[in-house]
C-alpha positions, 0 to 999 in steps of 0.5 A, a space after each residue: 546821208 540825208 540832211 535836214 533839207 532833204 528830209 523837208 524836201 522829201 517829206 513836201 513833196 509827198 504832202 503836195 500830192 496828199 493835200 495840195 499846197 502847204 501854205 497853211 502849214 508850218 514845217 517843224 523838223 526834229 533829228 532824231 538819232 536815226 530819222 528825221 521827223 517832220 510835221 506839218 502844223 497848222 498856221 491857224 489853230 483854230 482850223 479844225 485837222 491837221 497836217 501830215 507827219 514824217 519819219 524819214 530814214 537818215 542814211 536812205 531818205 525813205 519814208 519810214 512811216 507817214 500819217 495823214 490827218 484831215 
């Protein structure tokens, strides 16, 4: 079973490839029955764009869905 720390680690690994440094984002983690939802939200609401969002399977750690906002 994938715990919340591992789910965040999986999401960060992918997000860094697409976005580089993640210093401008807060991480929001939502636990659901079978998945973790990991959302990278801009710290500054005045900035345009947004961060990536992930749905990660709790059993396998596989990214089931990801969405990038620019």
